[in-house]
PyMOL Python script that loads the backbone (N, CA, C, O; Angstrom):
from pymol import cmd

cmd.read_pdbstr("""\
ATOM      1  N   MET A   1     -13.532  -5.102  -0.608  1.00  0.00           N
ATOM      2  CA  MET A   1     -12.576  -5.492  -1.652  1.00  0.00           C
ATOM      3  C   MET A   1     -11.738  -4.282  -2.071  1.00  0.00           C
ATOM      4  O   MET A   1     -10.512  -4.356  -2.145  1.00  0.00           O
ATOM      5  N   LEU A   2     -12.409  -3.189  -2.337  1.00  0.00           N
ATOM      6  CA  LEU A   2     -11.681  -1.982  -2.761  1.00  0.00           C
ATOM      7  C   LEU A   2     -10.700  -1.548  -1.683  1.00  0.00           C
ATOM      8  O   LEU A   2      -9.551  -1.208  -1.965  1.00  0.00           O
ATOM      9  N   PHE A   3     -11.175  -1.566  -0.445  1.00  0.00           N
ATOM     10  CA  PHE A   3     -10.316  -1.130   0.668  1.00  0.00           C
ATOM     11  C   PHE A   3      -9.076  -2.004   0.735  1.00  0.00           C
ATOM     12  O   PHE A   3      -7.965  -1.519   0.950  1.00  0.00           O
ATOM     13  N   GLU A   4      -9.288  -3.320   0.545  1.00  0.00           N
ATOM     14  CA  GLU A   4      -8.145  -4.236   0.620  1.00  0.00           C
ATOM     15  C   GLU A   4      -7.127  -3.880  -0.463  1.00  0.00           C
ATOM     16  O   GLU A   4      -5.921  -3.860  -0.218  1.00  0.00           O
ATOM     17  N   ARG A   5      -7.629  -3.604  -1.646  1.00  0.00           N
ATOM     18  CA  ARG A   5      -6.725  -3.279  -2.761  1.00  0.00           C
ATOM     19  C   ARG A   5      -5.950  -1.996  -2.428  1.00  0.00           C
ATOM     20  O   ARG A   5      -4.739  -1.927  -2.636  1.00  0.00           O
ATOM     21  N   ILE A   6      -6.646  -0.998  -1.918  1.00  0.00           N
ATOM     22  CA  ILE A   6      -5.998   0.279  -1.578  1.00  0.00           C
ATOM     23  C   ILE A   6      -4.938   0.039  -0.504  1.00  0.00           C
ATOM     24  O   ILE A   6      -3.830   0.570  -0.583  1.00  0.00           O
ATOM     25  N   GLY A   7      -5.291  -0.766   0.499  1.00  0.00           N
ATOM     26  CA  GLY A   7      -4.343  -1.044   1.582  1.00  0.00           C
ATOM     27  C   GLY A   7      -3.078  -1.695   1.029  1.00  0.00           C
ATOM     28  O   GLY A   7      -1.969  -1.326   1.417  1.00  0.00           O
ATOM     29  N   GLY A   8      -3.240  -2.657   0.130  1.00  0.00           N
ATOM     30  CA  GLY A   8      -2.067  -3.325  -0.450  1.00  0.00           C
ATOM     31  C   GLY A   8      -1.192  -2.323  -1.195  1.00  0.00           C
ATOM     32  O   GLY A   8       0.032  -2.347  -1.066  1.00  0.00           O
ATOM     33  N   LEU A   9      -1.813  -1.450  -1.968  1.00  0.00           N
ATOM     34  CA  LEU A   9      -1.034  -0.457  -2.724  1.00  0.00           C
ATOM     35  C   LEU A   9      -0.296   0.472  -1.770  1.00  0.00           C
ATOM     36  O   LEU A   9       0.873   0.794  -1.979  1.00  0.00           O
ATOM     37  N   GLU A  10      -0.993   0.899  -0.717  1.00  0.00           N
ATOM     38  CA  GLU A  10      -0.361   1.822   0.238  1.00  0.00           C
ATOM     39  C   GLU A  10       0.851   1.140   0.871  1.00  0.00           C
ATOM     40  O   GLU A  10       1.914   1.743   1.015  1.00  0.00           O
ATOM     41  N   ARG A  11       0.672  -0.125   1.246  1.00  0.00           N
ATOM     42  CA  ARG A  11       1.776  -0.857   1.895  1.00  0.00           C
ATOM     43  C   ARG A  11       2.965  -0.919   0.935  1.00  0.00           C
ATOM     44  O   ARG A  11       4.111  -0.730   1.343  1.00  0.00           O
ATOM     45  N   ARG A  12       2.684  -1.183  -0.332  1.00  0.00           N
ATOM     46  CA  ARG A  12       3.781  -1.285  -1.321  1.00  0.00           C
ATOM     47  C   ARG A  12       4.482   0.070  -1.435  1.00  0.00           C
ATOM     48  O   ARG A  12       5.711   0.139  -1.448  1.00  0.00           O
ATOM     49  N   PHE A  13       3.704   1.132  -1.515  1.00  0.00           N
ATOM     50  CA  PHE A  13       4.297   2.475  -1.639  1.00  0.00           C
ATOM     51  C   PHE A  13       5.173   2.784  -0.442  1.00  0.00           C
ATOM     52  O   PHE A  13       6.273   3.319  -0.584  1.00  0.00           O
ATOM     53  N   LEU A  14       4.671   2.438   0.757  1.00  0.00           N
ATOM     54  CA  LEU A  14       5.439   2.704   1.982  1.00  0.00           C
ATOM     55  C   LEU A  14       6.762   1.946   1.929  1.00  0.00           C
ATOM     56  O   LEU A  14       7.807   2.480   2.302  1.00  0.00           O
ATOM     57  N   LYS A  15       6.711   0.692   1.462  1.00  0.00           N
ATOM     58  CA  LYS A  15       7.939  -0.118   1.392  1.00  0.00           C
ATOM     59  C   LYS A  15       8.910   0.521   0.397  1.00  0.00           C
ATOM     60  O   LYS A  15      10.112   0.588   0.654  1.00  0.00           O
ATOM     61  N   ILE A  16       8.390   0.985  -0.728  1.00  0.00           N
ATOM     62  CA  ILE A  16       9.248   1.607  -1.754  1.00  0.00           C
ATOM     63  C   ILE A  16       9.862   2.891  -1.197  1.00  0.00           C
ATOM     64  O   ILE A  16      11.051   3.154  -1.376  1.00  0.00           O
ATOM     65  N   LEU A  17       9.028   3.686  -0.519  1.00  0.00           N
ATOM     66  CA  LEU A  17       9.530   4.952   0.049  1.00  0.00           C
ATOM     67  C   LEU A  17      10.492   4.669   1.191  1.00  0.00           C
ATOM     68  O   LEU A  17      11.446   5.415   1.413  1.00  0.00           O
ATOM     69  N   ASN A  18      10.227   3.558   1.930  1.00  0.00           N
ATOM     70  CA  ASN A  18      11.104   3.184   3.058  1.00  0.00           C
ATOM     71  C   ASN A  18      11.233   4.360   4.008  1.00  0.00           C
ATOM     72  O   ASN A  18      12.327   4.670   4.481  1.00  0.00           O
ATOM     73  N   PHE A  19      10.115   5.013   4.284  1.00  0.00           N
ATOM     74  CA  PHE A  19      10.131   6.184   5.156  1.00  0.00           C
ATOM     75  C   PHE A  19      10.393   5.755   6.583  1.00  0.00           C
ATOM     76  O   PHE A  19      10.447   6.597   7.480  1.00  0.00           O
TER      77      PHE A  19
END
""", "prot")
cmd.dss("prot")
cmd.show_as("cartoon", "prot")
cmd.util.cbc("prot")
cmd.orient("prot")
């Protein structure tokens, strides 16, 4: 569960950064 939450946050950050 924790890993899933972290993964979702990371994905959102990546989208925001648009690296």
